[in-house]
PDB file of the backbone (N, CA, C, O) and the ligand in Angstrom, with CONECT records:
HET     ZN  A 101       1
ATOM      1  N   MET A   1     -14.565 -14.907   8.694  1.00  0.00           N
ATOM      2  CA  MET A   1     -15.152 -13.817   7.895  1.00  0.00           C
ATOM      3  C   MET A   1     -14.159 -12.646   7.541  1.00  0.00           C
ATOM      4  O   MET A   1     -13.392 -12.202   8.395  1.00  0.00           O
ATOM      5  N   MET A   2     -14.194 -12.228   6.430  1.00  0.00           N
ATOM      6  CA  MET A   2     -13.236 -11.173   6.029  1.00  0.00           C
ATOM      7  C   MET A   2     -14.038 -10.227   5.160  1.00  0.00           C
ATOM      8  O   MET A   2     -14.795 -10.605   4.266  1.00  0.00           O
ATOM      9  N   ASN A   3     -13.802  -8.915   5.508  1.00  0.00           N
ATOM     10  CA  ASN A   3     -14.444  -7.924   4.661  1.00  0.00           C
ATOM     11  C   ASN A   3     -13.482  -7.210   3.813  1.00  0.00           C
ATOM     12  O   ASN A   3     -12.324  -7.007   4.179  1.00  0.00           O
ATOM     13  N   CYS A   4     -13.963  -6.822   2.664  1.00  0.00           N
ATOM     14  CA  CYS A   4     -13.058  -6.159   1.633  1.00  0.00           C
ATOM     15  C   CYS A   4     -12.612  -4.834   2.220  1.00  0.00           C
ATOM     16  O   CYS A   4     -13.458  -4.020   2.589  1.00  0.00           O
ATOM     17  N   PRO A   5     -11.289  -4.585   2.322  1.00  0.00           N
ATOM     18  CA  PRO A   5     -10.804  -3.357   2.780  1.00  0.00           C
ATOM     19  C   PRO A   5     -11.299  -2.118   2.026  1.00  0.00           C
ATOM     20  O   PRO A   5     -11.296  -1.001   2.543  1.00  0.00           O
ATOM     21  N   GLU A   6     -11.701  -2.353   0.846  1.00  0.00           N
ATOM     22  CA  GLU A   6     -12.142  -1.189  -0.059  1.00  0.00           C
ATOM     23  C   GLU A   6     -13.577  -0.873   0.102  1.00  0.00           C
ATOM     24  O   GLU A   6     -13.927   0.285   0.330  1.00  0.00           O
ATOM     25  N   CYS A   7     -14.418  -1.831  -0.003  1.00  0.00           N
ATOM     26  CA  CYS A   7     -15.825  -1.479   0.037  1.00  0.00           C
ATOM     27  C   CYS A   7     -16.587  -2.235   1.179  1.00  0.00           C
ATOM     28  O   CYS A   7     -17.814  -2.180   1.270  1.00  0.00           O
ATOM     29  N   GLU A   8     -15.789  -2.950   2.056  1.00  0.00           N
ATOM     30  CA  GLU A   8     -16.272  -3.680   3.194  1.00  0.00           C
ATOM     31  C   GLU A   8     -17.408  -4.698   2.834  1.00  0.00           C
ATOM     32  O   GLU A   8     -18.259  -5.006   3.669  1.00  0.00           O
ATOM     33  N   THR A   9     -17.392  -5.216   1.548  1.00  0.00           N
ATOM     34  CA  THR A   9     -18.256  -6.262   1.233  1.00  0.00           C
ATOM     35  C   THR A   9     -17.706  -7.579   1.905  1.00  0.00           C
ATOM     36  O   THR A   9     -16.493  -7.748   2.037  1.00  0.00           O
ATOM     37  N   ASP A  10     -18.553  -8.425   2.289  1.00  0.00           N
ATOM     38  CA  ASP A  10     -18.049  -9.743   2.884  1.00  0.00           C
ATOM     39  C   ASP A  10     -17.374 -10.534   1.835  1.00  0.00           C
ATOM     40  O   ASP A  10     -18.031 -10.978   0.892  1.00  0.00           O
ATOM     41  N   LEU A  11     -16.188 -10.726   1.932  1.00  0.00           N
ATOM     42  CA  LEU A  11     -15.431 -11.510   0.937  1.00  0.00           C
ATOM     43  C   LEU A  11     -15.651 -13.033   0.998  1.00  0.00           C
ATOM     44  O   LEU A  11     -15.355 -13.784   0.068  1.00  0.00           O
ATOM     45  N   ASP A  12     -16.198 -13.436   2.177  1.00  0.00           N
ATOM     46  CA  ASP A  12     -16.649 -14.838   2.284  1.00  0.00           C
ATOM     47  C   ASP A  12     -15.390 -15.714   2.284  1.00  0.00           C
ATOM     48  O   ASP A  12     -15.476 -16.806   1.721  1.00  0.00           O
ATOM     49  N   ILE A  13     -14.316 -15.383   2.810  1.00  0.00           N
ATOM     50  CA  ILE A  13     -13.233 -16.289   2.961  1.00  0.00           C
ATOM     51  C   ILE A  13     -12.967 -16.649   4.389  1.00  0.00           C
ATOM     52  O   ILE A  13     -13.257 -15.835   5.265  1.00  0.00           O
ATOM     53  N   GLU A  14     -12.441 -17.798   4.689  1.00  0.00           N
ATOM     54  CA  GLU A  14     -12.091 -18.185   6.018  1.00  0.00           C
ATOM     55  C   GLU A  14     -10.612 -18.352   6.116  1.00  0.00           C
ATOM     56  O   GLU A  14      -9.895 -18.495   5.127  1.00  0.00           O
ATOM     57  N   GLU A  15     -10.168 -18.326   7.392  1.00  0.00           N
ATOM     58  CA  GLU A  15      -8.731 -18.358   7.550  1.00  0.00           C
ATOM     59  C   GLU A  15      -8.129 -19.662   7.047  1.00  0.00           C
ATOM     60  O   GLU A  15      -6.989 -19.698   6.586  1.00  0.00           O
ATOM     61  N   ASN A  16      -8.926 -20.751   7.145  1.00  0.00           N
ATOM     62  CA  ASN A  16      -8.362 -22.016   6.750  1.00  0.00           C
ATOM     63  C   ASN A  16      -8.584 -22.372   5.266  1.00  0.00           C
ATOM     64  O   ASN A  16      -8.303 -23.477   4.801  1.00  0.00           O
ATOM     65  N   GLU A  17      -9.107 -21.361   4.565  1.00  0.00           N
ATOM     66  CA  GLU A  17      -9.335 -21.522   3.138  1.00  0.00           C
ATOM     67  C   GLU A  17      -8.369 -20.799   2.255  1.00  0.00           C
ATOM     68  O   GLU A  17      -8.364 -20.983   1.038  1.00  0.00           O
ATOM     69  N   VAL A  18      -7.548 -19.972   2.862  1.00  0.00           N
ATOM     70  CA  VAL A  18      -6.577 -19.210   2.024  1.00  0.00           C
ATOM     71  C   VAL A  18      -5.133 -19.535   2.431  1.00  0.00           C
ATOM     72  O   VAL A  18      -4.889 -19.941   3.567  1.00  0.00           O
ATOM     73  N   ASP A  19      -4.277 -19.379   1.608  1.00  0.00           N
ATOM     74  CA  ASP A  19      -2.906 -19.520   1.899  1.00  0.00           C
ATOM     75  C   ASP A  19      -2.131 -18.194   1.698  1.00  0.00           C
ATOM     76  O   ASP A  19      -2.532 -17.313   0.936  1.00  0.00           O
ATOM     77  N   GLU A  20      -1.055 -18.113   2.390  1.00  0.00           N
ATOM     78  CA  GLU A  20      -0.287 -16.877   2.252  1.00  0.00           C
ATOM     79  C   GLU A  20       0.169 -16.757   0.815  1.00  0.00           C
ATOM     80  O   GLU A  20       0.632 -17.723   0.207  1.00  0.00           O
ATOM     81  N   GLY A  21       0.032 -15.571   0.289  1.00  0.00           N
ATOM     82  CA  GLY A  21       0.501 -15.376  -1.082  1.00  0.00           C
ATOM     83  C   GLY A  21      -0.663 -15.482  -2.035  1.00  0.00           C
ATOM     84  O   GLY A  21      -0.564 -15.034  -3.177  1.00  0.00           O
ATOM     85  N   GLU A  22      -1.746 -16.052  -1.605  1.00  0.00           N
ATOM     86  CA  GLU A  22      -2.920 -16.096  -2.473  1.00  0.00           C
ATOM     87  C   GLU A  22      -3.537 -14.813  -2.749  1.00  0.00           C
ATOM     88  O   GLU A  22      -3.491 -13.912  -1.911  1.00  0.00           O
ATOM     89  N   VAL A  23      -4.142 -14.664  -3.932  1.00  0.00           N
ATOM     90  CA  VAL A  23      -4.785 -13.419  -4.206  1.00  0.00           C
ATOM     91  C   VAL A  23      -6.284 -13.617  -4.264  1.00  0.00           C
ATOM     92  O   VAL A  23      -6.772 -14.510  -4.957  1.00  0.00           O
ATOM     93  N   VAL A  24      -7.009 -12.796  -3.546  1.00  0.00           N
ATOM     94  CA  VAL A  24      -8.442 -12.982  -3.550  1.00  0.00           C
ATOM     95  C   VAL A  24      -9.002 -11.702  -4.213  1.00  0.00           C
ATOM     96  O   VAL A  24      -8.427 -10.622  -4.080  1.00  0.00           O
ATOM     97  N   SER A  25     -10.065 -11.838  -4.884  1.00  0.00           N
ATOM     98  CA  SER A  25     -10.713 -10.717  -5.619  1.00  0.00           C
ATOM     99  C   SER A  25     -12.053 -10.375  -4.903  1.00  0.00           C
ATOM    100  O   SER A  25     -12.753 -11.296  -4.483  1.00  0.00           O
ATOM    101  N   CYS A  26     -12.408  -9.145  -4.760  1.00  0.00           N
ATOM    102  CA  CYS A  26     -13.633  -8.752  -4.223  1.00  0.00           C
ATOM    103  C   CYS A  26     -14.652  -8.728  -5.356  1.00  0.00           C
ATOM    104  O   CYS A  26     -14.468  -8.029  -6.353  1.00  0.00           O
ATOM    105  N   PRO A  27     -15.681  -9.462  -5.203  1.00  0.00           N
ATOM    106  CA  PRO A  27     -16.726  -9.625  -6.207  1.00  0.00           C
ATOM    107  C   PRO A  27     -17.500  -8.277  -6.442  1.00  0.00           C
ATOM    108  O   PRO A  27     -18.126  -8.025  -7.472  1.00  0.00           O
ATOM    109  N   GLU A  28     -17.385  -7.481  -5.409  1.00  0.00           N
ATOM    110  CA  GLU A  28     -18.152  -6.264  -5.528  1.00  0.00           C
ATOM    111  C   GLU A  28     -17.410  -5.127  -6.175  1.00  0.00           C
ATOM    112  O   GLU A  28     -17.933  -4.496  -7.094  1.00  0.00           O
ATOM    113  N   CYS A  29     -16.236  -4.851  -5.736  1.00  0.00           N
ATOM    114  CA  CYS A  29     -15.520  -3.692  -6.294  1.00  0.00           C
ATOM    115  C   CYS A  29     -14.386  -4.085  -7.257  1.00  0.00           C
ATOM    116  O   CYS A  29     -13.772  -3.245  -7.915  1.00  0.00           O
ATOM    117  N   GLY A  30     -14.129  -5.461  -7.308  1.00  0.00           N
ATOM    118  CA  GLY A  30     -13.160  -5.960  -8.298  1.00  0.00           C
ATOM    119  C   GLY A  30     -11.719  -5.804  -7.801  1.00  0.00           C
ATOM    120  O   GLY A  30     -10.781  -6.137  -8.525  1.00  0.00           O
ATOM    121  N   SER A  31     -11.539  -5.318  -6.615  1.00  0.00           N
ATOM    122  CA  SER A  31     -10.231  -5.130  -6.156  1.00  0.00           C
ATOM    123  C   SER A  31      -9.511  -6.408  -5.804  1.00  0.00           C
ATOM    124  O   SER A  31     -10.124  -7.259  -5.159  1.00  0.00           O
ATOM    125  N   ASP A  32      -8.248  -6.617  -6.176  1.00  0.00           N
ATOM    126  CA  ASP A  32      -7.511  -7.787  -5.761  1.00  0.00           C
ATOM    127  C   ASP A  32      -6.672  -7.547  -4.524  1.00  0.00           C
ATOM    128  O   ASP A  32      -6.093  -6.478  -4.332  1.00  0.00           O
ATOM    129  N   PHE A  33      -6.623  -8.597  -3.671  1.00  0.00           N
ATOM    130  CA  PHE A  33      -5.859  -8.429  -2.452  1.00  0.00           C
ATOM    131  C   PHE A  33      -5.068  -9.684  -2.292  1.00  0.00           C
ATOM    132  O   PHE A  33      -5.550 -10.800  -2.485  1.00  0.00           O
ATOM    133  N   GLU A  34      -3.774  -9.448  -1.914  1.00  0.00           N
ATOM    134  CA  GLU A  34      -2.918 -10.533  -1.621  1.00  0.00           C
ATOM    135  C   GLU A  34      -2.937 -10.892  -0.180  1.00  0.00           C
ATOM    136  O   GLU A  34      -2.932  -9.994   0.662  1.00  0.00           O
ATOM    137  N   VAL A  35      -2.958 -12.196   0.175  1.00  0.00           N
ATOM    138  CA  VAL A  35      -3.002 -12.634   1.503  1.00  0.00           C
ATOM    139  C   VAL A  35      -1.590 -12.572   2.106  1.00  0.00           C
ATOM    140  O   VAL A  35      -0.710 -13.341   1.718  1.00  0.00           O
ATOM    141  N   ILE A  36      -1.394 -11.703   3.005  1.00  0.00           N
ATOM    142  CA  ILE A  36      -0.051 -11.559   3.591  1.00  0.00           C
ATOM    143  C   ILE A  36       0.158 -12.597   4.587  1.00  0.00           C
ATOM    144  O   ILE A  36       1.134 -13.344   4.525  1.00  0.00           O
ATOM    145  N   THR A  37      -0.777 -12.679   5.563  1.00  0.00           N
ATOM    146  CA  THR A  37      -0.786 -13.783   6.528  1.00  0.00           C
ATOM    147  C   THR A  37      -2.144 -14.455   6.531  1.00  0.00           C
ATOM    148  O   THR A  37      -3.165 -13.792   6.350  1.00  0.00           O
ATOM    149  N   ALA A  38      -2.169 -15.792   6.739  1.00  0.00           N
ATOM    150  CA  ALA A  38      -3.426 -16.453   6.659  1.00  0.00           C
ATOM    151  C   ALA A  38      -4.109 -16.558   7.970  1.00  0.00           C
ATOM    152  O   ALA A  38      -5.317 -16.791   8.011  1.00  0.00           O
ATOM    153  N   ASN A  39      -3.370 -16.391   9.091  1.00  0.00           N
ATOM    154  CA  ASN A  39      -4.008 -16.485  10.412  1.00  0.00           C
ATOM    155  C   ASN A  39      -3.367 -15.602  11.406  1.00  0.00           C
ATOM    156  O   ASN A  39      -2.348 -15.981  11.984  1.00  0.00           O
ATOM    157  N   PRO A  40      -3.895 -14.453  11.642  1.00  0.00           N
ATOM    158  CA  PRO A  40      -5.180 -13.953  11.082  1.00  0.00           C
ATOM    159  C   PRO A  40      -4.982 -13.449   9.746  1.00  0.00           C
ATOM    160  O   PRO A  40      -3.865 -13.107   9.358  1.00  0.00           O
ATOM    161  N   ILE A  41      -6.147 -13.379   8.928  1.00  0.00           N
ATOM    162  CA  ILE A  41      -5.975 -13.001   7.576  1.00  0.00           C
ATOM    163  C   ILE A  41      -5.611 -11.560   7.513  1.00  0.00           C
ATOM    164  O   ILE A  41      -6.196 -10.722   8.200  1.00  0.00           O
ATOM    165  N   GLU A  42      -4.586 -11.253   6.639  1.00  0.00           N
ATOM    166  CA  GLU A  42      -4.241  -9.963   6.457  1.00  0.00           C
ATOM    167  C   GLU A  42      -4.079  -9.667   5.006  1.00  0.00           C
ATOM    168  O   GLU A  42      -3.335 -10.366   4.318  1.00  0.00           O
ATOM    169  N   LEU A  43      -4.727  -8.684   4.520  1.00  0.00           N
ATOM    170  CA  LEU A  43      -4.772  -8.527   3.101  1.00  0.00           C
ATOM    171  C   LEU A  43      -3.953  -7.282   2.717  1.00  0.00           C
ATOM    172  O   LEU A  43      -3.839  -6.312   3.467  1.00  0.00           O
ATOM    173  N   LYS A  44      -3.404  -7.371   1.528  1.00  0.00           N
ATOM    174  CA  LYS A  44      -2.730  -6.197   0.944  1.00  0.00           C
ATOM    175  C   LYS A  44      -3.225  -5.938  -0.404  1.00  0.00           C
ATOM    176  O   LYS A  44      -3.329  -6.880  -1.190  1.00  0.00           O
ATOM    177  N   PRO A  45      -3.541  -4.746  -0.747  1.00  0.00           N
ATOM    178  CA  PRO A  45      -4.053  -4.424  -2.061  1.00  0.00           C
ATOM    179  C   PRO A  45      -2.980  -4.826  -3.125  1.00  0.00           C
ATOM    180  O   PRO A  45      -1.796  -4.558  -2.921  1.00  0.00           O
ATOM    181  N   VAL A  46      -3.354  -5.412  -4.162  1.00  0.00           N
ATOM    182  CA  VAL A  46      -2.408  -5.774  -5.225  1.00  0.00           C
ATOM    183  C   VAL A  46      -2.344  -4.578  -6.217  1.00  0.00           C
ATOM    184  O   VAL A  46      -3.313  -4.173  -6.859  1.00  0.00           O
ATOM    185  N   ASP A  47      -1.176  -4.098  -6.264  1.00  0.00           N
ATOM    186  CA  ASP A  47      -0.954  -3.018  -7.203  1.00  0.00           C
ATOM    187  C   ASP A  47      -0.807  -3.551  -8.645  1.00  0.00           C
ATOM    188  O   ASP A  47       0.139  -4.264  -8.977  1.00  0.00           O
ATOM    189  N   GLU A  48      -1.763  -3.180  -9.459  1.00  0.00           N
ATOM    190  CA  GLU A  48      -1.661  -3.655 -10.878  1.00  0.00           C
ATOM    191  C   GLU A  48      -0.966  -2.627 -11.698  1.00  0.00           C
ATOM    192  O   GLU A  48      -1.524  -1.965 -12.573  1.00  0.00           O
ATOM    193  N   GLU A  49       0.322  -2.533 -11.352  1.00  0.00           N
ATOM    194  CA  GLU A  49       1.145  -1.545 -12.130  1.00  0.00           C
ATOM    195  C   GLU A  49       2.115  -2.300 -13.065  1.00  0.00           C
ATOM    196  O   GLU A  49       3.160  -1.780 -13.456  1.00  0.00           O
ATOM    197  N   GLU A  50       1.729  -3.537 -13.407  1.00  0.00           N
ATOM    198  CA  GLU A  50       2.619  -4.288 -14.272  1.00  0.00           C
ATOM    199  C   GLU A  50       2.512  -3.814 -15.774  1.00  0.00           C
ATOM    200  O   GLU A  50       3.493  -3.838 -16.517  1.00  0.00           O
ATOM    201  N   TYR A  51       1.370  -3.417 -16.144  1.00  0.00           N
ATOM    202  CA  TYR A  51       1.247  -2.864 -17.435  1.00  0.00           C
ATOM    203  C   TYR A  51       1.639  -1.417 -17.462  1.00  0.00           C
ATOM    204  O   TYR A  51       1.331  -0.637 -16.561  1.00  0.00           O
ATOM    205  N   GLU A  52       2.307  -1.093 -18.493  1.00  0.00           N
ATOM    206  CA  GLU A  52       2.832   0.321 -18.610  1.00  0.00           C
ATOM    207  C   GLU A  52       1.766   1.211 -19.035  1.00  0.00           C
ATOM    208  O   GLU A  52       1.095   0.940 -20.031  1.00  0.00           O
ATOM    209  N   GLU A  53       1.569   2.258 -18.340  1.00  0.00           N
ATOM    210  CA  GLU A  53       0.517   3.163 -18.767  1.00  0.00           C
ATOM    211  C   GLU A  53       1.157   4.421 -19.300  1.00  0.00           C
ATOM    212  O   GLU A  53       0.841   5.537 -18.889  1.00  0.00           O
ATOM    213  N   ASP A  54       2.091   4.200 -20.253  1.00  0.00           N
ATOM    214  CA  ASP A  54       2.787   5.314 -20.814  1.00  0.00           C
ATOM    215  C   ASP A  54       2.198   5.865 -22.039  1.00  0.00           C
ATOM    216  O   ASP A  54       2.851   6.117 -23.052  1.00  0.00           O
ATOM    217  N   ASP A  55       0.928   6.043 -21.901  1.00  0.00           N
ATOM    218  CA  ASP A  55       0.206   6.576 -23.010  1.00  0.00           C
ATOM    219  C   ASP A  55       0.482   8.111 -23.121  1.00  0.00           C
ATOM    220  O   ASP A  55      -0.201   8.923 -22.496  1.00  0.00           O
ATOM    221  N   VAL A  56       1.429   8.444 -23.876  1.00  0.00           N
ATOM    222  CA  VAL A  56       1.693   9.830 -23.952  1.00  0.00           C
ATOM    223  C   VAL A  56       0.757  10.508 -24.882  1.00  0.00           C
ATOM    224  O   VAL A  56       0.825  10.338 -26.099  1.00  0.00           O
ATOM    225  N   LYS A  57      -0.123  11.283 -24.303  1.00  0.00           N
ATOM    226  CA  LYS A  57      -1.061  12.006 -25.152  1.00  0.00           C
ATOM    227  C   LYS A  57      -0.492  13.198 -25.726  1.00  0.00           C
ATOM    228  O   LYS A  57      -0.213  14.183 -25.042  1.00  0.00           O
ATOM    229  N   VAL A  58      -0.303  13.122 -27.048  1.00  0.00           N
ATOM    230  CA  VAL A  58       0.241  14.358 -27.644  1.00  0.00           C
ATOM    231  C   VAL A  58      -0.891  15.180 -28.074  1.00  0.00           C
ATOM    232  O   VAL A  58      -1.565  14.929 -29.073  1.00  0.00           O
ATOM    233  N   GLU A  59      -1.087  16.223 -27.246  1.00  0.00           N
ATOM    234  CA  GLU A  59      -2.138  17.168 -27.534  1.00  0.00           C
ATOM    235  C   GLU A  59      -1.602  18.177 -28.475  1.00  0.00           C
ATOM    236  O   GLU A  59      -0.865  19.082 -28.084  1.00  0.00           O
ATOM    237  N   ALA A  60      -1.961  18.035 -29.711  1.00  0.00           N
ATOM    238  CA  ALA A  60      -1.580  18.952 -30.758  1.00  0.00           C
ATOM    239  C   ALA A  60      -2.369  20.282 -30.463  1.00  0.00           C
ATOM    240  O   ALA A  60      -3.587  20.372 -30.621  1.00  0.00           O
ATOM    241  N   GLU A  61      -1.586  21.279 -30.032  1.00  0.00           N
ATOM    242  CA  GLU A  61      -2.277  22.541 -29.710  1.00  0.00           C
ATOM    243  C   GLU A  61      -2.402  23.329 -31.026  1.00  0.00           C
ATOM    244  O   GLU A  61      -1.472  23.985 -31.494  1.00  0.00           O
ATOM    245  N   ALA A  62      -3.527  23.226 -31.547  1.00  0.00           N
ATOM    246  CA  ALA A  62      -3.708  23.994 -32.819  1.00  0.00           C
ATOM    247  C   ALA A  62      -3.859  25.459 -32.477  1.00  0.00           C
ATOM    248  O   ALA A  62      -4.858  25.891 -31.902  1.00  0.00           O
ATOM    249  N   ASP A  63      -2.827  26.217 -32.851  1.00  0.00           N
ATOM    250  CA  ASP A  63      -2.845  27.664 -32.649  1.00  0.00           C
ATOM    251  C   ASP A  63      -3.257  28.178 -33.979  1.00  0.00           C
ATOM    252  O   ASP A  63      -2.427  28.365 -34.869  1.00  0.00           O
ATOM    253  N   ASP A  64      -4.490  28.402 -34.127  1.00  0.00           N
ATOM    254  CA  ASP A  64      -5.129  28.873 -35.348  1.00  0.00           C
ATOM    255  C   ASP A  64      -5.146  30.436 -35.465  1.00  0.00           C
ATOM    256  O   ASP A  64      -4.818  31.041 -36.485  1.00  0.00           O
ATOM    257  N   GLY A  65      -5.525  30.958 -34.414  1.00  0.00           N
ATOM    258  CA  GLY A  65      -5.677  32.443 -34.473  1.00  0.00           C
ATOM    259  C   GLY A  65      -4.334  33.090 -34.525  1.00  0.00           C
ATOM    260  O   GLY A  65      -3.569  33.087 -33.561  1.00  0.00           O
ATOM    261  N   ASP A  66      -4.059  33.661 -35.705  1.00  0.00           N
ATOM    262  CA  ASP A  66      -2.789  34.294 -35.868  1.00  0.00           C
ATOM    263  C   ASP A  66      -2.759  35.757 -35.275  1.00  0.00           C
ATOM    264  O   ASP A  66      -1.756  36.192 -34.709  1.00  0.00           O
ATOM    265  N   ASP A  67      -3.791  36.412 -35.421  1.00  0.00           N
ATOM    266  CA  ASP A  67      -3.779  37.711 -34.759  1.00  0.00           C
ATOM    267  C   ASP A  67      -4.792  37.832 -33.718  1.00  0.00           C
ATOM    268  O   ASP A  67      -5.973  37.908 -34.057  1.00  0.00           O
ATOM    269  N   SER A  68      -4.461  37.857 -32.494  1.00  0.00           N
ATOM    270  CA  SER A  68      -5.537  38.055 -31.544  1.00  0.00           C
ATOM    271  C   SER A  68      -4.909  38.734 -30.176  1.00  0.00           C
ATOM    272  O   SER A  68      -5.643  38.995 -29.224  1.00  0.00           O
TER     273      SER A  68
HETATM  274 ZN    ZN A 101     -14.646  -4.586  -2.446  1.00  0.00          ZN2+
END
């Protein structure tokens, strides 16, 4: 039995069902965890930082009031 480190939902995985390096997803919170060691199961949150989030929000500061 393994619980989600994030929301503690029962992930329903057994030690003999997963391999090291495998990624399991929590059906409840959607978090992905990589199996570091299979026996005992040790999970590491998968950082989904592969996609670049370089959304530069250009906030055009409209300075309309000329005299204030
Ligand atoms: Zn979870």
